[in-house]
C-alpha positions as CSV (number, residue, x, y, z in Angstrom):
1,X,-15.7,21.4,-38.1
2,X,-13.4,21.4,-35.2
3,X,-15.1,21.1,-31.8
4,X,-14.3,20.2,-28.2
5,X,-16.4,17.8,-26.3
6,X,-16.3,17.6,-22.5
7,X,-17.7,14.2,-21.6
8,X,-19.6,13.1,-18.5
9,X,-19.1,9.4,-18.6
10,X,-17.9,7.5,-21.7
11,X,-20.0,5.5,-24.1
12,X,-18.7,2.4,-25.8
13,X,-18.4,4.3,-29.0
14,X,-16.1,7.0,-27.5
15,X,-14.0,4.4,-25.7
16,X,-13.5,2.6,-29.0
17,X,-12.5,6.0,-30.6
18,X,-9.9,6.5,-27.8
19,X,-8.5,3.0,-28.4
20,X,-8.2,3.7,-32.1
21,X,-6.4,7.0,-31.4
22,X,-4.1,5.2,-29.0
23,X,-3.2,2.6,-31.7
24,X,-2.5,5.3,-34.3
25,X,-0.3,7.2,-31.9
26,X,1.5,4.0,-31.0
27,X,2.3,3.4,-34.7
28,X,3.8,6.8,-35.0
29,X,6.0,6.4,-31.9
30,X,6.8,3.2,-29.8
31,X,4.7,4.5,-26.8
32,X,2.9,2.8,-24.0
33,X,0.4,5.5,-22.9
34,X,-0.8,5.4,-19.3
35,X,-4.5,5.8,-20.0
36,X,-5.8,3.9,-16.9
37,X,-8.3,1.9,-18.8
38,X,-9.9,0.5,-15.6
39,X,-11.0,4.0,-14.8
40,X,-12.1,4.8,-18.3
41,X,-14.5,1.8,-18.2
42,X,-16.4,3.3,-15.2
43,X,-16.4,7.0,-15.6
44,X,-19.1,8.7,-13.4
45,X,-22.0,10.1,-15.5
46,X,-22.3,13.3,-13.4
47,X,-18.7,14.6,-13.7
48,X,-16.5,15.7,-16.6
49,X,-13.2,13.7,-16.6
50,X,-12.5,13.3,-20.3
51,X,-11.9,16.1,-22.8
52,X,-12.0,15.3,-26.5
53,X,-11.4,17.2,-29.7
54,X,-13.0,16.2,-33.0
55,X,-12.1,17.3,-36.5
56,X,-14.7,16.5,-39.1
57,X,-16.2,13.8,-36.8
58,X,-12.8,12.2,-36.2
59,X,-11.3,12.1,-32.7
60,X,-8.1,14.1,-33.0
61,X,-7.1,14.5,-29.4
62,X,-7.9,13.1,-25.9
63,X,-7.1,14.3,-22.4
64,X,-8.1,12.3,-19.3
65,X,-8.3,13.5,-15.7
66,X,-7.6,10.9,-13.0
67,X,-8.3,11.7,-9.3
68,X,-7.9,9.0,-6.7
69,X,-10.2,8.9,-3.7
70,X,-13.4,10.7,-3.0
71,X,-12.0,14.2,-2.8
72,X,-8.6,14.2,-4.5
73,X,-6.1,16.9,-3.6
74,X,-4.0,15.8,-6.6
75,X,-5.2,15.0,-10.1
76,X,-3.2,13.3,-12.8
77,X,-3.7,14.0,-16.4
78,X,-2.5,12.3,-19.6
79,X,-3.5,12.6,-23.2
80,X,-2.6,12.3,-26.9
81,X,-3.0,14.0,-30.2
82,X,-3.4,12.3,-33.6
83,X,-0.1,12.7,-35.6
84,X,-2.1,14.5,-38.4
85,X,-3.4,17.2,-36.1
86,X,-0.3,18.1,-34.0
87,X,1.3,21.6,-33.8
88,X,-2.2,23.2,-34.0
89,X,-2.6,24.1,-30.4
90,X,-5.3,21.5,-29.7
91,X,-3.7,19.9,-26.7
92,X,-2.9,23.4,-25.2
93,X,-6.6,24.2,-25.4
94,X,-7.6,20.9,-23.7
95,X,-4.9,21.4,-21.1
96,X,-6.1,24.9,-20.1
97,X,-9.6,23.5,-19.7
98,X,-8.3,20.6,-17.6
99,X,-6.5,23.1,-15.3
100,X,-9.7,25.0,-14.9
101,X,-11.6,21.9,-14.0
102,X,-9.0,20.8,-11.4
103,X,-9.1,24.2,-9.7
104,X,-12.9,24.1,-9.6
105,X,-12.7,20.8,-7.7
106,X,-10.3,22.2,-5.1
107,X,-7.3,20.2,-6.1
108,X,-3.9,21.5,-4.9
109,X,-1.8,20.3,-7.7
110,X,-2.0,18.7,-11.2
111,X,0.5,16.1,-12.4
112,X,1.0,15.7,-16.2
113,X,2.3,12.3,-17.1
114,X,4.6,12.2,-20.1
115,X,6.2,9.0,-21.3
116,X,10.0,9.5,-21.5
117,X,10.1,8.3,-25.1
118,X,7.8,11.0,-26.1
119,X,9.9,14.1,-26.7
120,X,6.8,16.2,-27.5
121,X,5.3,15.3,-24.1
122,X,8.3,16.7,-22.1
123,X,8.5,19.7,-24.3
124,X,4.9,20.5,-23.8
125,X,5.3,20.3,-20.0
126,X,8.2,22.7,-20.0
127,X,6.5,25.2,-22.3
128,X,3.4,25.1,-20.1
129,X,5.3,26.0,-17.0
130,X,5.2,22.7,-15.3
131,X,8.2,21.4,-13.3
132,X,9.6,17.8,-13.2
133,X,8.5,16.0,-10.0
134,X,9.4,12.3,-10.2
135,X,9.5,9.3,-12.5
136,X,8.2,5.7,-12.3
137,X,8.9,2.5,-14.2
138,X,6.1,0.6,-15.8
139,X,6.9,-3.1,-15.4
140,X,5.5,-6.3,-16.9
141,X,5.4,-9.9,-15.8
142,X,4.4,-12.4,-18.6
143,X,4.1,-15.5,-16.4
144,X,4.0,-16.6,-12.8
145,X,6.8,-18.7,-11.3
146,X,6.2,-20.4,-8.0
147,X,8.0,-18.6,-5.1
148,X,11.2,-20.2,-3.7
149,X,9.7,-20.0,-0.2
150,X,6.4,-19.0,1.4
151,X,5.9,-17.0,4.6
152,X,3.4,-19.0,6.6
153,X,0.3,-17.5,8.2
154,X,-0.2,-14.8,5.5
155,X,-3.6,-14.6,3.8
156,X,-5.4,-12.1,1.5
157,X,-9.1,-11.1,1.7
158,X,-11.1,-8.5,-0.3
159,X,-11.2,-5.1,1.4
160,X,-14.5,-3.8,2.8
161,X,-15.7,-0.5,4.0
162,X,-14.7,-1.3,7.6
163,X,-11.1,-1.5,6.4
164,X,-10.9,2.1,5.2
165,X,-9.2,3.5,8.4
166,X,-6.6,0.8,8.2
167,X,-5.9,1.4,4.5
168,X,-5.5,5.1,5.1
169,X,-3.1,4.3,8.0
170,X,-1.1,2.2,5.6
171,X,-1.0,5.0,2.9
172,X,0.2,7.5,5.4
173,X,2.9,5.2,6.8
174,X,4.2,3.9,3.4
175,X,3.4,6.7,0.9
176,X,3.2,9.8,3.2
177,X,-0.3,10.6,2.0
178,X,-3.9,9.4,2.1
179,X,-7.0,9.7,0.0
180,X,-8.9,12.8,1.3
181,X,-12.5,11.7,2.0
182,X,-11.5,8.0,2.0
183,X,-11.6,5.4,-0.8
184,X,-14.1,5.4,-3.6
185,X,-14.6,2.7,-6.1
186,X,-10.9,1.7,-5.7
187,X,-11.9,-0.2,-2.6
188,X,-13.4,-3.0,-4.8
189,X,-10.0,-3.8,-6.2
190,X,-8.0,-3.9,-3.0
191,X,-7.0,-6.9,-0.9
192,X,-6.0,-6.8,2.8
193,X,-3.1,-9.0,3.9
194,X,-3.4,-10.5,7.3
195,X,-0.7,-12.4,9.3
196,X,-2.3,-14.9,11.8
197,X,-5.4,-12.7,12.0
198,X,-3.6,-9.3,12.2
199,X,-3.9,-6.9,9.2
200,X,-0.4,-5.9,8.1
201,X,-0.6,-4.8,4.5
202,X,-2.6,-4.3,1.3
203,X,-2.3,-4.8,-2.5
204,X,-4.6,-3.9,-5.4
205,X,-5.4,-5.9,-8.5
206,X,-7.7,-4.7,-11.4
207,X,-8.1,-5.1,-15.1
208,X,-6.3,-2.6,-17.3
209,X,-7.1,-3.0,-21.0
210,X,-7.0,-6.8,-20.7
211,X,-3.9,-6.9,-18.4
212,X,-3.7,-7.5,-14.7
213,X,-2.7,-4.2,-13.0
214,X,-1.1,-4.5,-9.6
215,X,-1.1,-1.3,-7.5
216,X,-0.9,0.1,-3.9
217,X,1.5,-2.5,-2.5
218,X,2.5,-1.7,1.0
219,X,3.3,-3.4,4.4
220,X,3.2,-1.8,7.9
221,X,6.8,-0.5,8.6
222,X,7.2,-2.9,11.6
223,X,6.6,-5.9,9.3
224,X,8.8,-4.8,6.4
225,X,12.0,-6.7,5.6
226,X,10.6,-10.1,6.6
227,X,9.5,-11.4,3.3
228,X,5.8,-10.5,3.7
229,X,5.8,-8.1,0.7
230,X,7.1,-10.9,-1.5
231,X,4.6,-13.4,-0.1
232,X,1.7,-10.9,-0.7
233,X,2.8,-10.2,-4.3
234,X,3.3,-14.0,-4.9
235,X,-0.3,-14.5,-3.7
236,X,-1.8,-11.8,-5.9
237,X,0.1,-13.0,-9.0
238,X,-1.0,-16.6,-8.4
239,X,-4.6,-15.3,-8.2
240,X,-4.2,-13.4,-11.4
241,X,-2.5,-16.0,-13.5
242,X,-4.8,-18.8,-12.2
243,X,-7.7,-16.7,-13.6
244,X,-6.1,-15.2,-16.7
245,X,-3.4,-15.9,-19.2
246,X,-2.7,-12.2,-19.6
247,X,0.4,-10.4,-18.4
248,X,0.5,-8.5,-15.2
249,X,1.8,-4.9,-15.0
250,X,2.6,-2.4,-12.3
251,X,4.3,1.0,-11.8
252,X,7.0,1.8,-9.2
253,X,8.9,5.0,-8.5
254,X,12.4,5.0,-9.9
255,X,13.9,6.0,-6.6
256,X,12.2,3.1,-4.7
257,X,15.1,0.7,-5.0
258,X,13.7,-1.8,-2.5
259,X,10.4,-2.2,-4.4
260,X,12.1,-2.3,-7.7
261,X,14.3,-5.2,-6.5
262,X,11.3,-7.0,-5.2
263,X,9.4,-6.8,-8.4
264,X,12.3,-8.0,-10.5
265,X,12.7,-10.9,-8.1
266,X,9.0,-11.8,-8.8
267,X,9.5,-11.8,-12.6
268,X,8.8,-8.2,-13.6
269,X,10.9,-6.4,-16.1
270,X,11.0,-2.7,-17.1
271,X,8.7,-1.7,-20.0
272,X,8.9,2.1,-20.1
273,X,9.4,5.1,-17.9
274,X,6.8,7.8,-17.1
275,X,7.9,11.3,-16.0
276,X,5.5,13.3,-13.9
277,X,5.4,17.1,-14.2
278,X,3.8,19.3,-11.5
279,X,1.6,22.4,-11.7
280,X,0.6,23.9,-8.4
281,X,-3.0,25.2,-8.5
């Protein structure tokens, strides 16, 4: 029998089923789904963030909700349907439930992520009444090359609770937004960059399905353009590749030409493009 399952937390068995579904979908199309595995590994047990659809005991579809910060104003969603069970309205049903959940949590907007190579993803977004908002590159670096020059005096340290105000100041200055309610578990993956004792930037590094995922790279505006961003990225890449032989990945907005040039200079190349479609709630 077909049935929907709204999961609070994810067991090892369900995560394995999601991985299997991802592999099957990847064989059908050359996709690189943005499933945020670091978040799927630590889903809270008191909140529904994952919607699953089973057919005769087989996972036929998955939709994940990803809110960043303690009280997210914006929630991203992404999902997939097994090739054998498409065109049956399954994802539409899960999407409607996701919209209901986002509204119940007070989110102001929902962002559906569709990989550009997936024609069905963009078609669903349009048919569901979402509008295109922006795109970002997913980039990969398969090995670390020592930087040509270092900026002296810059150091990285793990972020702590006392850094929250500074991190939110950085987000507002560089991204134009902050995490409502402050940082949650994301704080454990963030490093603060200091120049001769003064905090000037931040960068995040976590594991995503066995790869090093770099995120949240930003420098205070008054220190930008001096090579500190490059030095900070060099330091985090050296940390990652010293500890792991796995590739490093990151995402950057297509329109952010400066960051794109920086990442290419540090050895990253484009892997795929994600398109974001907005639904105001």
